[in-house]
N, C-alpha and C positions, 0 to 999 in steps of 0.2 A: 738490403731490400730496395728494389727500384721504386721510383715514385708512382709508376702506374699500378704496381701491385699494392703499394701502401694505400693508394686512393681506392682501389677495389675493395680491399679488406675493410677500410673505414666505412665505405658505403654499405657493405654487407652488415656490418655491426649496427649501422643506423637503420637497417631494414628499408633501404631505399627502394623505390619501385624500379621496374625494368627499364623505363625510359632513361633513368639516371645511370643504371648499371651497364646497359648494353654497350656504350662506347668504351667502357673500361674492361669488358670481357673479351680477351683475345686468346688465341692458342698459347701465346707466351705467358700471359698472366694466369690463365686457367691451370697451367701445369706447374707453376712456381709455388714454392713453399715459403711460408714466413720464417724468419730467422730465429724467432723466439720459441714457438711451439712446434715448428716443423710441419705445419698443416697446409694442405691444399685449400684454395678458396672454396671448393665444394664443402669441406668440413666446417669452414666458417659459416657458410650459408646454412648448413644443417643445424649448427649450434644455435642459430638465431631464428630457426623455424621459418626459413624462406619458403615462399609459395612455389608451386610447380613450375611456373613460367621462368623463374630465376634459376631453378635447378636445371631445367631443360637447356637454357642458354649456356650454363657452365659445362654441362655434359656434351653439348654439341661442339663446344670449343675444345674440349679435352675428354673424349669418350673413355679413356683408360682410367679416369678418376673413379668410375663406378666400381673398379676392382681394387682400389687402394684401401688401405687401413689406416686408422688413427694410430699414433705411436703406442697407445695403450692397448691396441688390438681390436678396436671397434670397427665394424664395417659401416657403410652408409646407412644400412637398415637399423643399426643400433641407435639411431637418432629418431626412430619412428614416433616416439611419444611426443616429439616436438612438432610433428608435421600434421597436416590435414590429409584427408583421404586422397585427394587428387595428387598431392606431392608424393605420397607413398605409392600410389599406382604407377607413377612415372618411374620411381626407383625399382619397383618390382619388374617393370618392363625392361629396364636397362640392365639390371643385375639380379635376376630371379634366384640364382643359385645361392646368393648370400643369405637368403632366409634360413638356410640350414647350416650356416657357419657360426662357430662359437667364438666368443672373445678368447684370445690366446691364453690369458692368465687367469680367467675366471670360469671358463666353460659355459658361459651364458649365451643362449641364442637371442636373436631379436625378440622372440616371443617372451622369453624370460624378462627381458628389459621392459617391454611395454606393460606386462602384468605388474611388475614392481613399481613402475613410475606413473601409474594412473593415466594411461593413454585413453583417448576416446574409443568408444565401442567399435566404431567403423574401422579404426586402425587395427584393433585386435582381430576383428573379423578377417581383414585382408591378409594378415600374417597367418592366421589359422588356415585360410584357403590355400595360401602359397606353400605351407609346409605343415600339414596336419600331424605328421609324426612328432613335431616339436612338443606336443602336449605331454608326451611320456619321456622326453629327454631330460636328463638331470644335469644341473650345473655342477661346478666344482665342489659344492657343499652338499650334493645329493638331493637337490630340490627340483621338483617339476614346476612349470610356470604357475600352475594354480596355487601352489603353496606360497608364492611371492605376492599374491594379490591382496595383501592385508589392507592396503590403502586405496585399492581400486574402487571404482564406482559400483553400485549394486548391479547395474546392467552388465558390467564386465564380469563381476563375480558369477552372476547367473549364467552368462555365456560360457565361461570356463567350466563351471560346474556341470552344465548340460553336456559339454564336450568330454569331460573327464570326471564323472561322478565319484569315482573311488578316491580321488584326491581330496574331496570334500566330505567324505564319509564321516558322519557324526557318531561318536560313541559316548556312552555315559561317562561322567567325570571319573577317572580312575582313582583307586585307593593309592596312596603314596607307598606302595609295597612293591618290592622286587622279588622275583623268584629265580633262583639259580639251581641248575640241575647238573649233577656230576655225570661223567661219561668215560672216565678212564678206568682201566682195570684196578681192582682193589676195593670196589664197592660191593662186588658180588662175592658170596661165600656159600659153602655147603650148608644146606638147611635154611637158607635165607627166607624161604616161603613157608616154612613149617608153622603150623597153627594159625595161619592167616588166610589160607585158601578159601575158607568158608565165609569170610567177610563179603557182604554183597558186592561192593564196588571192586574188590579184588577178584572175586569169583567170575564176574562178568569179563574182566580184562583177560584172565587166564583162559577162559573159554574161547574168546576170540583168537587169542594167541595159539591155542591148541589147534584150531581149525586151519590157521594159516601155516603153522610150523609142521603139523603132523606129529608134534611131540608134546608131552605133558611136562611143562616147565617145573611143576612141583616135584615130580619124580626125578627129573634131570638134575635139579639143584640139590637133591637130597642124597644122591648115591655116591658119586665119585668126583673129586676135584678135577679129574681129567676133562670131564664134560665142560667144566667152566672155562677151560682154556681153548675150547673150540669156538671160533669167532661167532658163528650164527647163534649158538646158545648164549654165549657171553653177552653179545649185543642185545639179544632179545630180552634177557633178564634185566639189563641196565635200562632198556627202554620201558618195559612193562612196570618195573619197580619205580621208575621216575614218574610215570603218569599216575601210578597209584598213590605215591606220596603227595603229588600236587592235588589229587582228588581229596586226600585226607586234609590238606590245608584248606581246601574250599569248603569243607564241612565245619570248620572252626568258626566261632562267633566273630573272629576278627575280620574275616573277609568271606562272608557267606555267598556273595555273588561271584567270587573269583575274578573281580574286575581289577586285575593287577595293572600297575603302571608300566612295568617292563619285565621281560623275561630274558634269561640267558642260560644257555646250556653248553657244557664243555664237551666237544667231540660228539659222541653219540647223544649226549644230553641236548644238543642243539635240535635234534629231531623231536624230543619231548617238548621243548619250548615252542616249536612251531606248531605241534599238534594242539597244545594247550591254547595257543593264540588263535586257533581256528583256521590256520593256513591250509591244513589238510586233516583228514580224519585220523583217528587212532589206527584203523586198519591200514590206511595208506602209509602212515608213518612206519608201522611195523614192517610192511612189505619193503619199504625203502631200506630200513635198517638191515633186514635179512639179505637183500640183494647187495647192499654195500659190503656186508661181511663176506659174502660169497666171492665177490670180485677181488677183495683184498686178500682172501685166503689163498688165491691162486699165486700170489707173490711168494717167491722162495728166496732163500739166502739174504734175508733182510732182518733188521732188528730195530727196536726203539728202546732207548735207555732213559730213565728218569735220573737227572743229576741235580743235586742241591749243594750249595755252599760255594759256588763260583760265580763271578759276575759275568755279564754278557760278553764283554770284550775277551775275557779269558776263554769262555766256551767257544766263541767264534774262532779264536786262534787255534784251539785244540782241534776243532772241526777241520780247519784247513790243513793242519799237520797230519791228521788221521787219514785224510783222503788223498793219498799220494799216488795211487795207481791211476791209469787212464780211465778205468771203469768204476773206480771207487767213488762213493758218495757218502758224505757225512755232513748233516746240516741241522740247525735248530728246527724242530717241528712243533714246539710249543713254548710260548713265553708265559710262564705261570706266575712268577713274581720276580723281583729284581735279582734273586740269586737261586732261582729254581727254573729248570728247563727240561723239556724232553728233546732228545737228540735222536734222529733217525737216519738210516742209510743202509748201505751194504753191510752185511754182518761183520766182515773182516775189518772194515773201517770203524764200525761202532765199537768193536772189541779193542781196537787200537786206541780209540778215544777213551774208553773206560780205563785202560792201563795208564794213560797219561793223566787223566783226571784224578785217579787215585794218588798218583805222585804229586799232583797239585793240591792235595789235601781236601778233595771234595768230601762233603759230609755224607751224602747218600748217592749210591750208584745201584740202581735196580732196573732190571729188564722188565718191560711190559710184555708178559707172556702172550705169544700168538699175535702180536700187534703189527708185525711187519714193519714197513717204513711209511705208514700213513702220515699225511700232512707234509710230505716231501715230494720232490719232483719224480721220485721213483714210482709214485702212484699214478703217473700220467696214463699208462695203459689201462689201469683199473678205472680211471675217470672216463676214458673213451667208451668203455663198455657201460659204465654206470649211467652216463648221460641218456642212454636209450631208456633206462628204467625211470629216470626223472621225468622225461617227457610224457610218459604214460599217464602220470597223475595230473598233468597240466589242466585238462578240461574240468577236473573236479576241485581245483584249488579255489580258495576264497581270500579276500583281503585280510590282513592280520587285525585281530580285535584290539591289540595293544602293541606297544613297541617291543621289538626283539633285537638284541645285540647279536650280530653275526660273527662267527669265529674268524672268518677269513679277513675281515676288515677291522673288527673292534668297533664297528659303527652300527647305527640303528636302521632297521626297516620299520615301516608302519603301514597303516591302511592305504596309503597312497602308492606304495611300492608295487610295481607290476609283478605278477606271478612268475613271468619269465626271468626277472631279475632275482627273485628269491631262489629259483632253481639254479641259476648261474652261480650264486654265492654258495649254495649248498654243495654244488659240484666242486667249486674252487676249494672248499674245505679239505678235500682229499689231497690236494697238492700244495697247499699253502700252510704255513705255521699257524697254530691257534693263538690268537691275540687275547689271551685270557686276562693278563695284567691290564691291558688297555681297556678291555671290556668292563672290568670291575672299577677302574678309575672313572670310567664314564658314568657308572651308577652314582658315584660321589657328586659328579657335576649335575646329575638329574635331581639331586637332593631328595632321594627316597628316604622315608623315615624308618622303614624296617625291611630287612632282607631275610628270606627264608630259603635255606638249602633243603631241597626235597630229594632225599636219597637215604640209603641204608646207613651210611656212616657220616663222618664230618670232614670229608676230604677237602671240600671247597672252603669251609670255615677255617681250616688250618692254613690254606693258602692266603685267605683274606687277612689273617693276622700279619703277614709280611707285606701285604699290598697297601692296606690303609687301616690303621688301628681303630679309627673312629667307625669305619664301616664294620670292622670285626665286632665291636661292641653291639652293633645293631643287627648282627646276623645270628639266627637261630636255626635249628635243624628240625625237619619234619620227616618222620619215617612212618610207613604204613603199620609198623609193629608197635611202636612205642606210645605210651600214654593212652592206649585204647581204653575207653570207658571213663577216662578222667576228664575233669573240667578243663577246657582249653586254656583257662587262665593259669593252670598249673604249668602248662608248657611254657607260657610266656615268661614266667618267673624262673622256672627251674632248669630250662635247657639252654641258658645263655653261656 
């Protein structure tokens, strides 16, 4: 490092005034980087909160510095919390497009940075004006700027709240309760609605379903098992019974307000979770479930197999070996627990997988009847059609009343999540594997005290045993049929 650059950096560190700095700032020193940190003088000046006149002198000597990045990925605007309004105005004039640039390894915009680091209100306002869309952008951990303003001044919090009120939406303190909803075949059965259709909260749901379906679900589920293998009927029954079971739970003394901490639903069950969270109405959820079933039913020569008893590495290896032809597809469509998966693809490839898995001593190999290859890339054409249906409900959607774990990511959405993002994740569920194991492990991290499976059987409780034994002990089952007329306390003790 030459002596002129060393002198310049020392003067910047001492926050010397422009009269001292000006003789040291030349085109050569302004574009040279120090040998320790690899930083331009501009970044030294930004680090020490230099005034506008100093930044201007450095940029005049080396204009390209405005487009440079710190080795950590920060742009000049990511130092905005250290600057006054005049210095920031200068940067915005010289490099306005960097207001929309993210830190390479963190996904944070300058707006995220100033929200988190207690910048002056005037600085936050300038960045909002420069890039208003930044309010809804999420960093690498899924957070919008408003969610990072924990240490910000009241003025900044009020500014961000006014600009993005849904990120500050206040809800009553939730009960430490998680609700999980099944949605794979095996929970519906012939006669499942017998003797309960007159219960008030069941009767109302069935009436709404009959209006939308044009079918009486009670009759459909009571006559022939063939009807249960038809996707629209199968999906509608899973959706209606899931909502009914959650309503049953809400009537219990344990959670009369239904103010749950978190919800999660497996496949079709995700629609139940979002409806209960208030993201869309029961009717809109049922419409989506039916349209989803219709677009998936158009797929032919596809299959999904439930396999248990093999680890992930072995299942992936068998998938690769099964999909040998140019048009063959075989991939994991659901991560249920460490040795339980669903595998979907072209029928011939899935059949080859089944044969090899049997030789590998898999415990369970069961086809999901009528399921096609949902949650795999083969459902891309179905997604293209289904996205049109998803967009129809966008104007009627609301922020989630509680947290919901999404299948496609195994991560949470909440009241700050944009409706467009919820729909995107709901669509991605069709072509991405269900991250159920990750979703349930997340419940453990959230430290929920009790978990209720809301469905006809105990499909998810059985999976929980293999995911987390402690969570399994805290998981009970709620059905619309069982324990009717009994004190809820009996359920709490007897159905563990």
